[in-house]
gemmi code that builds the backbone of each chain (N, CA, C; Angstrom):
import gemmi

chains = {
    "A": [
        ("MET", (-80.614, 179.479, 135.936), (-79.761, 178.344, 136.279), (-79.024, 177.901, 135.023)),
        ("LYS", (-77.754, 177.715, 135.115), (-76.957, 177.288, 133.968), (-76.773, 175.777, 134.028)),
        ("ILE", (-77.341, 175.113, 133.074), (-77.210, 173.658, 133.095), (-76.435, 173.139, 131.892)),
        ("GLY", (-75.828, 174.050, 131.141), (-74.916, 173.639, 130.076), (-75.606, 173.234, 128.787)),
        ("ARG", (-74.805, 172.688, 127.890), (-75.279, 172.372, 126.535), (-76.175, 171.143, 126.513)),
        ("LEU", (-77.077, 171.199, 125.549), (-78.035, 170.108, 125.373), (-77.332, 168.834, 124.902)),
        ("LYS", (-77.698, 167.717, 125.492), (-77.093, 166.449, 125.075), (-78.095, 165.556, 124.333)),
        ("ARG", (-79.245, 165.300, 124.951), (-80.212, 164.429, 124.270), (-81.594, 164.587, 124.890)),
        ("LEU", (-82.591, 164.126, 124.160), (-83.974, 164.174, 124.642), (-84.353, 162.812, 125.202)),
        ("LEU", (-84.905, 162.819, 126.391), (-85.372, 161.580, 127.012), (-86.887, 161.641, 127.114)),
        ("ILE", (-87.525, 160.520, 126.898), (-88.963, 160.427, 127.140), (-89.144, 159.642, 128.430)),
        ("VAL", (-89.718, 160.295, 129.421), (-89.841, 159.680, 130.744), (-91.321, 159.563, 131.083)),
        ("GLU", (-91.782, 158.338, 131.188), (-93.183, 158.097, 131.563), (-93.193, 157.262, 132.833)),
        ("PRO", (-93.275, 157.898, 133.990), (-93.205, 157.126, 135.229), (-94.376, 156.164, 135.365)),
        ("VAL", (-94.071, 154.958, 135.780), (-95.123, 153.965, 136.023), (-95.913, 154.371, 137.268)),
        ("VAL", (-95.197, 154.815, 138.292), (-95.843, 155.285, 139.512), (-95.891, 156.808, 139.454)),
        ("ASP", (-97.055, 157.371, 139.736), (-97.223, 158.823, 139.687), (-96.312, 159.505, 140.712)),
        ("PRO", (-95.448, 160.417, 140.295), (-94.551, 161.076, 141.250), (-95.268, 162.047, 142.198)),
        ("VAL", (-96.520, 162.345, 141.924), (-97.254, 163.286, 142.777), (-98.030, 162.503, 143.836)),
        ("PRO", (-97.710, 162.686, 145.109), (-98.459, 161.962, 146.142), (-99.898, 162.423, 146.189)),
        ("ARG", (-100.802, 161.465, 146.225), (-102.229, 161.812, 146.250), (-102.722, 161.845, 147.680)),
        ("GLU", (-103.716, 162.674, 147.883), (-104.310, 162.781, 149.215), (-105.117, 161.511, 149.512)),
        ("ARG", (-104.920, 160.945, 150.694), (-105.723, 159.781, 151.074), (-107.123, 160.240, 151.452)),
        ("PRO", (-108.135, 159.439, 151.133), (-109.476, 159.849, 151.550), (-109.586, 159.794, 153.066)),
        ("PRO", (-110.371, 160.667, 153.669), (-110.528, 160.616, 155.114), (-111.167, 159.286, 155.540)),
        ("ALA", (-110.976, 158.952, 156.801), (-111.456, 157.644, 157.281), (-112.959, 157.488, 157.049)),
        ("ASP", (-113.707, 158.592, 157.160), (-115.156, 158.519, 156.991), (-115.539, 158.129, 155.569)),
        ("ALA", (-114.626, 158.457, 154.627), (-114.943, 158.188, 153.226), (-114.589, 156.758, 152.812)),
        ("GLN", (-113.972, 156.004, 153.709), (-113.626, 154.621, 153.380), (-114.910, 153.786, 153.275)),
        ("PRO", (-115.080, 153.057, 152.200), (-116.302, 152.243, 152.092), (-116.296, 151.098, 153.096)),
        ("LYS", (-117.418, 150.860, 153.735), (-117.538, 149.761, 154.707), (-118.377, 148.624, 154.114)),
        ("ARG", (-119.583, 148.927, 153.671), (-120.362, 147.893, 153.011), (-121.316, 148.539, 152.023)),
        ("LEU", (-121.707, 147.767, 151.066), (-122.582, 148.280, 150.011), (-124.011, 147.881, 150.319)),
        ("VAL", (-124.896, 148.854, 150.321), (-126.307, 148.540, 150.560), (-127.118, 149.005, 149.358)),
        ("GLN", (-128.186, 148.320, 149.082), (-129.090, 148.713, 148.013), (-130.178, 149.587, 148.632)),
        ("ALA", (-130.226, 150.847, 148.243), (-131.225, 151.747, 148.806), (-132.265, 152.044, 147.734)),
        ("GLY", (-133.340, 151.321, 147.742), (-134.389, 151.541, 146.750), (-135.715, 151.812, 147.436)),
        ("ALA", (-136.687, 152.193, 146.651), (-138.012, 152.448, 147.228), (-138.691, 151.120, 147.544)),
        ("ARG", (-139.426, 151.105, 148.633), (-140.167, 149.902, 148.975), (-141.273, 149.678, 147.952)),
        ("ARG", (-141.723, 148.417, 147.875), (-142.721, 148.077, 146.869), (-143.954, 148.980, 146.963)),
        ("ASP", (-144.398, 149.258, 148.204), (-145.621, 150.042, 148.356), (-145.403, 151.542, 148.114)),
        ("GLN", (-144.108, 151.942, 147.977), (-143.834, 153.358, 147.704), (-143.636, 153.613, 146.210)),
        ("ARG", (-143.506, 152.543, 145.422), (-143.260, 152.729, 143.998), (-144.480, 153.326, 143.324)),
        ("ALA", (-144.239, 154.169, 142.341), (-145.353, 154.780, 141.618), (-146.070, 153.714, 140.804)),
        ("GLY", (-147.312, 153.860, 140.674), (-148.086, 152.936, 139.866), (-148.357, 151.686, 140.671)),
    ],
    "B": [
        ("MET", (-97.648, 185.536, 96.356), (-96.734, 184.412, 96.518), (-95.885, 184.634, 97.758)),
        ("LYS", (-95.743, 183.597, 98.487), (-94.912, 183.720, 99.678), (-93.444, 183.640, 99.296)),
        ("LEU", (-92.687, 184.606, 99.746), (-91.261, 184.603, 99.439), (-90.502, 183.676, 100.364)),
        ("PHE", (-91.000, 183.598, 101.571), (-90.290, 182.783, 102.553), (-91.180, 181.637, 102.999)),
        ("ARG", (-90.605, 180.491, 103.045), (-91.325, 179.345, 103.551), (-91.502, 179.488, 105.059)),
        ("ARG", (-92.684, 179.156, 105.519), (-92.933, 179.264, 106.947), (-91.992, 178.323, 107.707)),
        ("ARG", (-91.360, 178.891, 108.683), (-90.353, 178.117, 109.413), (-91.019, 177.009, 110.228)),
        ("GLN", (-90.511, 175.850, 110.115), (-91.006, 174.746, 110.933), (-90.534, 174.943, 112.365)),
        ("ASP", (-91.403, 174.626, 113.292), (-91.012, 174.764, 114.689), (-90.225, 173.522, 115.112)),
        ("SER", (-88.990, 173.488, 114.664), (-88.172, 172.310, 114.920), (-87.660, 172.274, 116.350)),
        ("ASP", (-87.917, 173.379, 117.087), (-87.457, 173.425, 118.474), (-88.226, 172.446, 119.343)),
        ("ALA", (-89.530, 172.362, 119.062), (-90.376, 171.543, 119.924), (-90.110, 170.063, 119.651)),
        ("PRO", (-90.239, 169.228, 120.680), (-90.078, 167.797, 120.443), (-91.101, 167.326, 119.423)),
        ("SER", (-90.672, 166.571, 118.427), (-91.588, 166.108, 117.387), (-92.447, 164.971, 117.918)),
        ("ALA", (-93.444, 164.612, 117.102), (-94.325, 163.520, 117.509), (-93.518, 162.240, 117.714)),
        ("ALA", (-92.525, 162.062, 116.859), (-91.692, 160.864, 116.997), (-90.909, 160.889, 118.304)),
        ("ASP", (-90.635, 162.130, 118.787), (-89.886, 162.250, 120.039), (-90.763, 161.987, 121.249)),
        ("THR", (-92.057, 162.205, 121.100), (-92.900, 162.184, 122.289), (-93.938, 161.077, 122.265)),
        ("ALA", (-95.075, 161.359, 121.614), (-96.228, 160.491, 121.783), (-95.984, 159.055, 121.324)),
        ("GLU", (-95.444, 158.915, 120.121), (-95.320, 157.565, 119.576), (-94.050, 156.856, 120.035)),
        ("ALA", (-93.152, 157.629, 120.626), (-91.883, 157.017, 120.988), (-92.012, 156.209, 122.270)),
        ("ALA", (-91.276, 155.112, 122.330), (-91.259, 154.317, 123.561), (-90.498, 155.104, 124.619)),
        ("PRO", (-90.968, 155.059, 125.872), (-90.263, 155.840, 126.896), (-88.863, 155.288, 127.149)),
        ("ASP", (-87.960, 156.193, 127.458), (-86.601, 155.785, 127.803), (-86.529, 155.336, 129.258)),
        ("TYR", (-87.360, 155.928, 130.103), (-87.336, 155.594, 131.521), (-88.766, 155.459, 132.048)),
        ("ALA", (-88.948, 154.535, 132.970), (-90.260, 154.353, 133.601), (-90.294, 154.976, 134.993)),
        ("GLU", (-89.224, 155.645, 135.377), (-89.194, 156.365, 136.650), (-88.764, 157.796, 136.361)),
        ("PRO", (-89.244, 158.745, 137.156), (-88.856, 160.128, 136.879), (-87.361, 160.359, 137.066)),
        ("VAL", (-86.841, 161.326, 136.342), (-85.456, 161.755, 136.566), (-85.446, 162.555, 137.862)),
        ("ARG", (-84.515, 162.249, 138.747), (-84.416, 162.996, 140.005), (-83.193, 163.899, 139.937)),
        ("ALA", (-83.419, 165.162, 140.168), (-82.325, 166.134, 140.103), (-82.464, 167.097, 141.280)),
        ("TRP", (-81.478, 167.945, 141.438), (-81.501, 168.917, 142.536), (-81.960, 170.272, 142.025)),
        ("ARG", (-82.588, 171.042, 142.887), (-82.921, 172.421, 142.555), (-83.185, 173.197, 143.836)),
        ("ALA", (-83.263, 174.502, 143.691), (-83.614, 175.368, 144.821), (-84.965, 176.001, 144.518)),
        ("TRP", (-85.700, 176.285, 145.572), (-86.981, 176.987, 145.438), (-86.971, 178.195, 146.365)),
        ("CYS", (-87.756, 179.193, 146.041), (-88.030, 180.221, 147.032), (-89.396, 179.909, 147.645)),
        ("VAL", (-89.565, 180.337, 148.873), (-90.807, 180.070, 149.589), (-91.550, 181.389, 149.747)),
        ("TYR", (-92.824, 181.385, 149.382), (-93.669, 182.560, 149.531), (-94.735, 182.276, 150.575)),
        ("ASP", (-95.073, 183.298, 151.330), (-96.132, 183.170, 152.326), (-97.462, 183.429, 151.617)),
        ("GLN", (-98.225, 182.381, 151.416), (-99.509, 182.471, 150.732), (-100.647, 182.304, 151.742)),
        ("PRO", (-101.868, 182.696, 151.396), (-102.963, 182.622, 152.375), (-103.161, 181.238, 152.985)),
        ("ASP", (-102.906, 180.192, 152.206), (-103.097, 178.842, 152.755), (-101.797, 178.209, 153.227)),
        ("GLY", (-100.780, 179.030, 153.442), (-99.529, 178.503, 153.982), (-98.359, 178.753, 153.058)),
        ("PRO", (-97.167, 178.333, 153.477), (-95.996, 178.569, 152.632), (-96.083, 177.751, 151.348)),
        ("MET", (-95.674, 178.359, 150.254), (-95.738, 177.676, 148.963), (-94.415, 177.832, 148.229)),
        ("LEU", (-93.995, 176.751, 147.591), (-92.760, 176.789, 146.800), (-93.023, 177.534, 145.499)),
        ("ARG", (-92.000, 178.295, 145.082), (-92.112, 179.008, 143.811), (-90.775, 178.922, 143.085)),
        ("SER", (-90.827, 178.888, 141.778), (-89.588, 178.896, 141.001), (-88.849, 180.192, 141.253)),
        ("ILE", (-87.538, 180.141, 141.179), (-86.743, 181.322, 141.533), (-86.819, 182.398, 140.458)),
        ("PHE", (-86.745, 182.001, 139.206), (-86.671, 183.011, 138.140), (-88.020, 183.373, 137.523)),
        ("PHE", (-88.999, 182.513, 137.668), (-90.293, 182.780, 137.053), (-91.404, 182.655, 138.093)),
        ("PRO", (-92.494, 183.391, 137.927), (-93.545, 183.381, 138.959), (-94.441, 182.155, 138.883)),
        ("ASP", (-93.837, 180.997, 138.887), (-94.605, 179.743, 138.842), (-94.652, 179.141, 140.237)),
        ("PHE", (-95.837, 179.085, 140.792), (-96.002, 178.450, 142.104), (-96.164, 176.952, 141.928)),
        ("TRP", (-95.519, 176.214, 142.806), (-95.612, 174.748, 142.810), (-96.692, 174.392, 143.818)),
        ("GLU", (-97.862, 174.055, 143.331), (-98.979, 173.775, 144.238), (-98.846, 172.382, 144.850)),
        ("PRO", (-99.217, 172.258, 146.133), (-99.135, 170.940, 146.765), (-100.022, 169.931, 146.050)),
        ("ARG", (-99.439, 168.758, 145.842), (-100.138, 167.596, 145.281), (-100.659, 167.824, 143.861)),
        ("ARG", (-100.035, 168.745, 143.155), (-100.377, 168.940, 141.739), (-99.083, 169.081, 140.956)),
        ("PRO", (-98.954, 168.347, 139.849), (-97.711, 168.471, 139.073), (-97.619, 169.848, 138.414)),
        ("LEU", (-96.413, 170.318, 138.249), (-96.203, 171.588, 137.555), (-95.931, 171.276, 136.091)),
        ("PHE", (-96.641, 171.955, 135.194), (-96.455, 171.773, 133.760), (-95.694, 172.974, 133.203)),
        ("ALA", (-94.701, 172.690, 132.413), (-93.850, 173.760, 131.888), (-94.545, 174.528, 130.771)),
        ("THR", (-94.406, 175.840, 130.806), (-94.803, 176.671, 129.673), (-93.629, 177.599, 129.376)),
        ("CYS", (-93.483, 177.958, 128.117), (-92.352, 178.810, 127.754), (-92.666, 180.256, 128.093)),
        ("HIS", (-91.848, 180.852, 128.968), (-92.032, 182.252, 129.349), (-91.133, 183.173, 128.525)),
        ("HIS", (-90.403, 182.598, 127.587), (-89.413, 183.400, 126.867), (-90.041, 184.592, 126.173)),
        ("ARG", (-91.163, 184.332, 125.494), (-91.834, 185.400, 124.747), (-92.382, 186.462, 125.705)),
        ("ARG", (-92.897, 185.995, 126.846), (-93.503, 186.930, 127.796), (-92.447, 187.841, 128.424)),
        ("VAL", (-91.281, 187.265, 128.691), (-90.245, 188.027, 129.378), (-89.562, 189.005, 128.439)),
        ("PHE", (-89.203, 188.527, 127.251), (-88.421, 189.362, 126.345), (-89.275, 190.044, 125.272)),
        ("HIS", (-90.599, 189.823, 125.309), (-91.527, 190.450, 124.369), (-91.123, 190.186, 122.919)),
        ("ILE", (-90.644, 188.997, 122.689), (-90.241, 188.625, 121.331), (-91.433, 187.971, 120.644)),
        ("ARG", (-91.792, 188.491, 119.511), (-92.900, 187.903, 118.762), (-92.322, 186.852, 117.834)),
        ("ARG", (-92.760, 185.640, 118.040), (-92.233, 184.578, 117.180), (-92.700, 184.811, 115.755)),
        ("ARG", (-91.843, 184.509, 114.783), (-92.147, 184.781, 113.381), (-93.390, 184.031, 112.922)),
        ("ASN", (-93.534, 182.792, 113.365), (-94.700, 182.037, 112.932), (-95.859, 182.184, 113.895)),
        ("GLY", (-95.676, 182.992, 114.923), (-96.754, 183.277, 115.846), (-97.202, 182.098, 116.682)),
        ("VAL", (-96.432, 181.030, 116.700), (-96.837, 179.833, 117.423), (-95.934, 179.636, 118.636)),
        ("ASP", (-96.553, 179.502, 119.785), (-95.771, 179.159, 120.968), (-95.422, 177.683, 120.882)),
        ("HIS", (-94.289, 177.363, 121.405), (-93.871, 175.967, 121.315), (-94.123, 175.228, 122.625)),
        ("VAL", (-94.017, 173.945, 122.511), (-94.174, 173.087, 123.682), (-92.848, 173.094, 124.437)),
        ("ALA", (-92.932, 173.314, 125.745), (-91.706, 173.309, 126.551), (-91.422, 171.876, 127.029)),
        ("PRO", (-90.179, 171.473, 127.086), (-88.976, 172.234, 126.767), (-88.616, 172.099, 125.287)),
        ("ALA", (-88.220, 173.205, 124.690), (-87.794, 173.188, 123.293), (-86.270, 173.151, 123.243)),
        ("LYS", (-85.781, 172.441, 122.224), (-84.323, 172.258, 122.151), (-83.573, 173.569, 121.995)),
        ("ARG", (-84.139, 174.493, 121.200), (-83.400, 175.733, 120.918), (-83.764, 176.863, 121.868)),
        ("CYS", (-84.668, 176.615, 122.776), (-85.054, 177.644, 123.748), (-84.367, 177.327, 125.076)),
        ("GLU", (-84.704, 178.077, 126.084), (-84.159, 177.780, 127.418), (-85.285, 177.423, 128.373)),
        ("CYS", (-86.441, 177.051, 127.791), (-87.610, 176.825, 128.633), (-87.631, 175.412, 129.207)),
        ("GLY", (-88.588, 175.185, 130.074), (-88.720, 173.896, 130.750), (-88.465, 174.068, 132.232)),
        ("ILE", (-88.808, 173.056, 132.973), (-88.587, 173.082, 134.421), (-87.209, 172.489, 134.680)),
        ("TYR", (-86.405, 173.250, 135.397), (-84.996, 172.912, 135.534), (-84.698, 172.019, 136.727)),
        ("GLY", (-83.730, 171.182, 136.539), (-83.109, 170.423, 137.621), (-81.632, 170.345, 137.299)),
        ("ALA", (-80.799, 170.223, 138.323), (-79.354, 170.228, 138.086), (-78.669, 169.325, 139.097)),
        ("ASP", (-77.336, 169.318, 139.048), (-76.615, 168.582, 140.087), (-76.644, 169.416, 141.376)),
        ("ALA", (-76.298, 168.774, 142.475), (-76.471, 169.423, 143.778), (-75.636, 170.692, 143.903)),
        ("GLN", (-74.414, 170.649, 143.382), (-73.517, 171.815, 143.510), (-74.092, 173.007, 142.746)),
        ("THR", (-74.553, 172.762, 141.526), (-75.121, 173.846, 140.710), (-76.371, 174.414, 141.374)),
        ("ALA", (-77.244, 173.529, 141.863), (-78.500, 173.992, 142.467), (-78.238, 174.777, 143.750)),
        ("SER", (-77.206, 174.382, 144.494), (-76.937, 175.051, 145.779), (-76.484, 176.500, 145.601)),
        ("GLU", (-76.019, 176.835, 144.392), (-75.586, 178.217, 144.144), (-76.762, 179.194, 144.225)),
        ("TYR", (-77.981, 178.664, 144.148), (-79.164, 179.534, 144.187), (-79.792, 179.587, 145.571)),
        ("LEU", (-79.034, 179.114, 146.557), (-79.527, 179.137, 147.943), (-79.105, 180.410, 148.656)),
        ("ARG", (-78.916, 181.455, 147.930), (-78.468, 182.694, 148.579), (-79.653, 183.378, 149.262)),
        ("ASP", (-79.395, 184.551, 149.781), (-80.424, 185.256, 150.548), (-81.676, 185.478, 149.711)),
        ("PRO", (-82.831, 185.354, 150.347), (-84.080, 185.544, 149.592), (-84.255, 186.974, 149.101)),
        ("MET", (-84.916, 187.099, 147.970), (-85.217, 188.412, 147.394), (-86.463, 188.974, 148.077)),
        ("PRO", (-86.746, 190.288, 147.893), (-87.962, 190.848, 148.496), (-89.208, 190.073, 148.046)),
        ("GLY", (-90.066, 189.798, 148.986), (-91.276, 189.026, 148.683), (-91.143, 187.572, 149.099)),
        ("GLU", (-89.931, 187.051, 149.019), (-89.719, 185.671, 149.440), (-89.535, 185.636, 150.953)),
        ("VAL", (-89.881, 184.536, 151.567), (-89.607, 184.414, 152.997), (-88.385, 183.545, 153.269)),
        ("ALA", (-88.068, 182.649, 152.364), (-86.903, 181.782, 152.568), (-86.555, 181.098, 151.251)),
        ("ARG", (-85.383, 180.471, 151.243), (-85.025, 179.608, 150.112), (-84.743, 178.213, 150.633)),
        ("VAL", (-85.214, 177.240, 149.898), (-85.007, 175.853, 150.281), (-84.402, 175.099, 149.098)),
        ("PHE", (-83.983, 173.902, 149.372), (-83.171, 173.134, 148.464), (-83.759, 171.726, 148.438)),
        ("GLY", (-83.603, 171.005, 147.354), (-84.124, 169.646, 147.400), (-84.070, 168.922, 146.084)),
        ("LEU", (-84.741, 167.785, 146.059), (-84.795, 166.948, 144.867), (-86.114, 167.170, 144.149)),
        ("VAL", (-86.049, 167.104, 142.837), (-87.242, 167.288, 142.032), (-87.400, 166.081, 141.108)),
        ("SER", (-88.634, 165.620, 140.944), (-88.930, 164.579, 139.955), (-89.274, 165.267, 138.643)),
        ("LEU", (-88.628, 164.840, 137.584), (-88.864, 165.417, 136.255), (-89.338, 164.309, 135.323)),
        ("TRP", (-90.371, 164.569, 134.572), (-90.841, 163.555, 133.628), (-91.516, 164.209, 132.428)),
        ("GLY", (-91.978, 163.349, 131.522), (-92.499, 163.848, 130.242), (-91.347, 163.897, 129.253)),
        ("SER", (-91.249, 164.978, 128.510), (-90.081, 165.193, 127.660), (-89.004, 165.837, 128.519)),
        ("VAL", (-87.881, 165.197, 128.613), (-86.795, 165.690, 129.470), (-85.558, 165.877, 128.604)),
        ("LEU", (-85.083, 167.105, 128.525), (-83.867, 167.383, 127.757), (-82.672, 167.268, 128.698)),
        ("GLU", (-81.816, 166.324, 128.388), (-80.618, 166.148, 129.209), (-79.538, 167.106, 128.736)),
        ("CYS", (-78.969, 167.842, 129.652), (-77.909, 168.802, 129.328), (-76.639, 168.405, 130.078)),
        ("ALA", (-75.590, 169.172, 129.874), (-74.284, 168.807, 130.449), (-74.326, 168.756, 131.968)),
        ("ARG", (-75.067, 169.662, 132.608), (-75.064, 169.686, 134.076), (-76.468, 169.631, 134.660)),
        ("GLY", (-77.452, 169.261, 133.837), (-78.800, 169.223, 134.381), (-79.823, 168.834, 133.342)),
        ("TRP", (-81.067, 169.110, 133.649), (-82.189, 168.685, 132.806), (-83.212, 169.807, 132.704)),
        ("ARG", (-83.981, 169.782, 131.609), (-85.159, 170.653, 131.448), (-86.314, 169.740, 131.080)),
        ("ALA", (-87.446, 169.895, 131.767), (-88.518, 168.918, 131.593), (-89.881, 169.562, 131.414)),
        ("THR", (-90.831, 168.725, 130.968), (-92.218, 169.158, 130.794), (-92.969, 169.192, 132.118)),
        ("ASN", (-92.785, 168.152, 132.930), (-93.546, 168.016, 134.178), (-92.592, 167.883, 135.351)),
        ("ALA", (-93.023, 168.383, 136.494), (-92.161, 168.288, 137.672), (-92.986, 168.324, 138.946)),
        ("TYR", (-92.397, 167.709, 139.987), (-92.977, 167.789, 141.331), (-91.828, 167.593, 142.316)),
        ("PRO", (-91.862, 168.288, 143.458), (-90.767, 168.086, 144.429), (-90.743, 166.624, 144.890)),
        ("ALA", (-89.535, 166.094, 145.064), (-89.379, 164.725, 145.576), (-88.905, 164.750, 147.027)),
        ("ALA", (-88.156, 165.758, 147.400), (-87.707, 165.932, 148.790), (-87.319, 167.396, 148.955)),
        ("VAL", (-87.605, 167.942, 150.114), (-87.291, 169.353, 150.372), (-86.454, 169.431, 151.649)),
        ("TYR", (-85.345, 170.154, 151.592), (-84.478, 170.346, 152.749), (-84.463, 171.833, 153.106)),
        ("VAL", (-84.727, 172.111, 154.367), (-84.800, 173.502, 154.837), (-83.517, 173.791, 155.620)),
        ("PRO", (-82.578, 174.539, 155.044), (-81.350, 174.837, 155.775), (-81.615, 175.838, 156.901)),
        ("THR", (-81.013, 175.580, 158.047), (-81.230, 176.497, 159.188), (-80.422, 177.774, 159.026)),
        ("THR", (-79.398, 177.730, 158.171), (-78.477, 178.865, 158.099), (-78.882, 179.912, 157.081)),
        ("THR", (-79.801, 179.610, 156.199), (-80.164, 180.635, 155.212), (-80.979, 181.736, 155.896)),
        ("ARG", (-80.682, 182.926, 155.515), (-81.387, 184.071, 156.111), (-82.830, 184.079, 155.615)),
        ("ARG", (-83.723, 184.477, 156.481), (-85.134, 184.477, 156.102), (-85.692, 185.891, 156.206)),
        ("ASN", (-86.452, 186.263, 155.199), (-87.045, 187.597, 155.124), (-88.372, 187.615, 155.851)),
        ("ARG", (-88.458, 188.330, 156.918), (-89.747, 188.472, 157.627), (-90.479, 187.133, 157.726)),
        ("CYS", (-89.712, 186.082, 157.938), (-90.307, 184.747, 158.022), (-90.688, 184.487, 159.465)),
        ("HIS", (-91.967, 184.340, 159.726), (-92.391, 184.149, 161.094), (-92.400, 182.686, 161.492)),
        ("TRP", (-91.847, 181.831, 160.636), (-91.728, 180.414, 160.972), (-90.273, 180.082, 161.262)),
        ("SER", (-90.059, 179.245, 162.244), (-88.716, 178.707, 162.464), (-88.472, 177.664, 161.369)),
        ("PRO", (-87.209, 177.253, 161.146), (-86.964, 176.232, 160.117), (-87.793, 174.971, 160.337)),
        ("SER", (-87.931, 174.551, 161.601), (-88.708, 173.317, 161.842), (-90.200, 173.550, 161.584)),
        ("GLU", (-90.694, 174.748, 161.921), (-92.108, 175.054, 161.626), (-92.341, 175.104, 160.116)),
        ("LEU", (-91.381, 175.723, 159.412), (-91.507, 175.814, 157.953), (-91.502, 174.417, 157.345)),
        ("ALA", (-90.610, 173.550, 157.846), (-90.550, 172.175, 157.345), (-91.874, 171.461, 157.595)),
        ("ALA", (-92.431, 171.662, 158.786), (-93.703, 170.993, 159.110), (-94.815, 171.455, 158.162)),
        ("LEU", (-94.835, 172.752, 157.866), (-95.883, 173.274, 156.986), (-95.690, 172.805, 155.543)),
        ("LEU", (-94.423, 172.647, 155.139), (-94.157, 172.211, 153.763), (-94.455, 170.724, 153.567)),
        ("ARG", (-94.720, 170.012, 154.644), (-95.038, 168.580, 154.507), (-96.386, 168.373, 153.825)),
        ("ARG", (-97.152, 169.438, 153.645), (-98.415, 169.290, 152.908), (-98.175, 168.935, 151.442)),
        ("TYR", (-96.905, 169.037, 150.995), (-96.589, 168.589, 149.640), (-96.582, 167.059, 149.556)),
        ("GLY", (-96.613, 166.403, 150.723), (-96.683, 164.945, 150.738), (-95.365, 164.258, 150.444)),
        ("VAL", (-94.258, 164.987, 150.521), (-92.939, 164.397, 150.263), (-92.063, 164.584, 151.506)),
        ("THR", (-90.890, 163.989, 151.483), (-89.953, 164.129, 152.591), (-89.533, 165.594, 152.737)),
        ("VAL", (-89.686, 166.140, 153.926), (-89.217, 167.509, 154.202), (-88.409, 167.442, 155.488)),
        ("GLU", (-87.148, 167.865, 155.428), (-86.274, 167.791, 156.596), (-85.541, 169.107, 156.779)),
        ("VAL", (-85.130, 169.337, 158.025), (-84.332, 170.526, 158.345), (-82.867, 170.129, 158.268)),
        ("LEU", (-82.054, 170.950, 157.637), (-80.618, 170.709, 157.563), (-79.915, 171.719, 158.459)),
        ("ASP", (-79.372, 171.230, 159.556), (-78.714, 172.122, 160.506), (-77.217, 172.131, 160.212)),
        ("CYS", (-76.813, 172.914, 159.239), (-75.392, 172.975, 158.887), (-75.113, 174.296, 158.170)),
        ("SER", (-73.823, 174.594, 157.991), (-73.431, 175.865, 157.379), (-73.493, 175.750, 155.857)),
        ("GLY", (-73.252, 176.889, 155.211), (-73.425, 176.983, 153.768), (-72.693, 175.926, 152.956)),
        ("GLU", (-71.414, 175.712, 153.268), (-70.605, 174.768, 152.492), (-71.050, 173.324, 152.717)),
        ("GLU", (-71.584, 173.073, 153.893), (-71.914, 171.690, 154.246), (-73.301, 171.260, 153.754)),
        ("ILE", (-74.074, 172.224, 153.272), (-75.458, 171.918, 152.908), (-75.525, 170.854, 151.812)),
        ("VAL", (-74.670, 171.001, 150.794), (-74.716, 170.062, 149.661), (-74.399, 168.650, 150.134)),
        ("ASP", (-73.317, 168.519, 150.940), (-72.938, 167.182, 151.424), (-74.019, 166.592, 152.310)),
        ("ALA", (-74.555, 167.436, 153.208), (-75.580, 166.946, 154.133), (-76.827, 166.501, 153.375)),
        ("ALA", (-77.242, 167.298, 152.393), (-78.440, 166.948, 151.620), (-78.195, 165.677, 150.820)),
        ("GLN", (-77.014, 165.531, 150.259), (-76.713, 164.331, 149.468), (-76.676, 163.089, 150.350)),
        ("ARG", (-76.160, 163.242, 151.579), (-76.152, 162.089, 152.499), (-77.574, 161.678, 152.847)),
        ("ARG", (-78.419, 162.683, 153.131), (-79.826, 162.373, 153.464), (-80.513, 161.683, 152.282)),
        ("ALA", (-80.254, 162.214, 151.078), (-80.915, 161.655, 149.893), (-80.425, 160.246, 149.610)),
        ("ALA", (-79.119, 159.991, 149.880), (-78.578, 158.657, 149.644), (-79.196, 157.643, 150.611)),
        ("ALA", (-79.471, 158.112, 151.830), (-80.061, 157.216, 152.817), (-81.525, 156.921, 152.503)),
        ("TRP", (-82.106, 157.786, 151.687), (-83.509, 157.659, 151.342), (-83.589, 157.037, 149.962)),
        ("LYS", (-84.507, 156.107, 149.750), (-84.540, 155.352, 148.492), (-84.881, 156.226, 147.291)),
        ("GLY", (-85.453, 157.405, 147.541), (-85.877, 158.234, 146.400), (-84.843, 159.222, 145.950)),
        ("GLY", (-83.570, 158.954, 146.193), (-82.492, 159.876, 145.836), (-82.363, 160.080, 144.336)),
        ("PRO", (-81.345, 160.878, 143.936), (-81.198, 161.186, 142.515), (-80.899, 159.937, 141.697)),
        ("ARG", (-81.433, 159.882, 140.468), (-81.164, 158.770, 139.557), (-81.282, 159.242, 138.132)),
    ],
}
model = gemmi.Model(1)
for chain_id, residues in chains.items():
    chain = gemmi.Chain(chain_id)
    for i, (resn, *xyz) in enumerate(residues, 1):
        res = gemmi.Residue()
        res.name, res.seqid = resn, gemmi.SeqId(i, " ")
        for name, pos in zip(("N", "CA", "C"), xyz):
            atom = gemmi.Atom()
            atom.name, atom.element = name, gemmi.Element(name[0])
            atom.pos, atom.b_iso = gemmi.Position(*pos), 0.0
            res.add_atom(atom)
        chain.add_residue(res)
    model.add_chain(chain)
structure = gemmi.Structure()
structure.add_model(model)
structure.setup_entities()
């Protein structure tokens, strides 16, 4: 491709990423946070 | 004793040009270009016309200089430069619509079709008289002309457009003849907020 003579250098840092990202599937959307720990009687010691 | 001073790689953008410099633009440069389409196992994929660089969906393309690989030229200092270099012809190209449309001719063997569209260019971008050469690129919009001949392409233009939507950008079919493609694509891009800038 012929684009002619060089004129100047530009530094381009897009604020918004030009690459569209894949959305997470609906199943991966967080609904609520639960604490999943061992019950007191299951803890070692 | 060294007779010759090692040549500085003045072609590559200097640190002052890149990392430490304040950006000139906070939005990518939008330019026109043509792509060839290859039938890959996971569907049609855009590829650069002159170099075997595939544009993977949802991943930016990073420029590397193919000059040495193509012409088998051994650089004197043995150092490959960062693309785009001022004195080289490397980088990912974008141009005005008329220039880019000249590459919408019949596909070469191996290609299934040629498409046309807008490309986002960012990073170090060398502005030239009729276009740009850049470090990073991703398609911004793809237009599939119905009139371009397709090589053993088992997809109709609308099917090809639907499959190319996996790039996550605007993909449209342009139902017009060769001369009208540039005007039609420019009208579509003007109506869309992500047109050339």
